[in-house]
N, C-alpha and C positions, 0 to 999 in steps of 0.2 A: 540656029538656036544660039542665044547669047550665053555668056559665061554665068549669068545668074540663073539660068534655067527657065527663062521666060520666052514666050512666042506670041507674036501678034496674029490674031485670028480675024481681023477686020472689025468686029464689034467689040473687041476688048483684048486684053493681054492675058494669056494663061501662064501662070507661074507655078513651077513645081520646085519649091525650095528644098534642095538636097535630093531630089528625085531624079535628076538627069542621069542617064546611063543605066537606069534600072528597068527599062522596057516600058516606061510610061504608066506604071501601075498607079491607080487612083487611090489616094489616101486623103481623107477630109482634113487631117491635121496639117498637111503640107501643100495642098492644092488650093489656090485662090484664083479668082477671076477678077481682073480689073475692068470694071464697067465705067466708061467715061463720066456718066451722070451721077453714079452712086458710090464711087470709090471702090475699095476692096471689100469683097464679101467672101465668106467661106462657103463654097458650094458643097452642099450635102451635109454640112455640119448639123443642121437641125434634124436630118434623117439618121445620122450616126450617133450623135451624143444623146444620152439619156440621163435621167436623174439618178438612176440606180447604178452604182458602181459594181461591176462584175469582178469576182475573184479571179485573178490571173491563173493560168495553168502553172502548176508547180509540182514538185515531187511529194507533197504531203498527202497522206492517206493512201499511199500506194498499196499497202497490205489489204485494206478494205476493197480497193478497186480490183485488185487481182483476184481476191476471193469471190467477189461478185461475178467477175468474168468466168472463173472456173466453175463455180456452183451453178449460177443461173445461166451461164453460157452453155453448159452441158445440157441443162434442161431445155433451153431454147433450141439448140441444135437437134435434140431428140424430138421435140415437138414439130419442128419444121420437117424432119425426116418422116414423121407420121403423116403430116398433111400431104406431103409430096407422094408418099406411098399410096395414100387413098386416092389422090387425083390421078396417078398413073396406073391405078389398079394393079399394083405390084403383087406378085405371088412369091412363093418360096423357092422358085427356080433360080439357082445361083448363076446360071450361064446366060440369062437374058440381059440385054443392054440396060433395061430399066433397073433391074436388081443390082447390077454392077455400079450404076450411077448412084443409086441410093446407098449402096454399101460404103462408097468412098465420100459421100456428101458430108456427114457430120464432122469429121476430123478438121478439114480446112475451115468450115464455118465456125467451129468451136475455137480454133486458133485465132481467127479474125476477131471473134467476140472478145476473147481475152486481151488481144492487142488493142482493140478499140476501146476497151473499158478504161484505159489510161487517159482517154480524151475527155472524160467527165471531169467536171470542176471539183467534185467531192465524192467520197466513197458513198455517202448517203444518196446522192443523185444517181450513181451507178447502180446501186441496189434497187432504187425506186424505178428507174427507167427499164432496167432489165426484168424486174418483176412484172411491170405492166405489159411489156412485150410477151413475157411468158404467159401471162393470163390470157392475152388476146390470141396467141397462137394455139394454146391448149383448148380454149373455148371454140376456136375454129375447127380444131381437130375433132372434138367431141360432137360438134354440130354436123360436120361432114360425115363422121362415122354413123351418127344417127340417121342421116338422110340416105346414106348409101346402103344401109343394112336391109 
């Protein structure tokens, strides 16, 4: 590999401007392929770049995101607990393996939902996505409850 980060692949030269030493990760902004007939082309740029600019992840709206994770995450974890309880035919016996798994299931799921709620681009998106997930999980719960009754 040369000092410029380019390699010859026989049909062209692959260059990774500034990407050498980073494990060869593909990035359309840095990776170009030199094809002898057509010059340099950005590989994958048409697939990656869009006309719509996405808002970058930042710390704004953190209160709305954490509230969405706390409120809707608790409801979603409870709904998933109900669905799994119906599917496993859980009963009120505390010493069975199924009951113990279901007993400890909601806490970690709720914590993960709160943590992952920060990955949404806005608090509005967090509330919307978690509300849609809640609706689908609870609809599944009531559907299964009706079918199993």
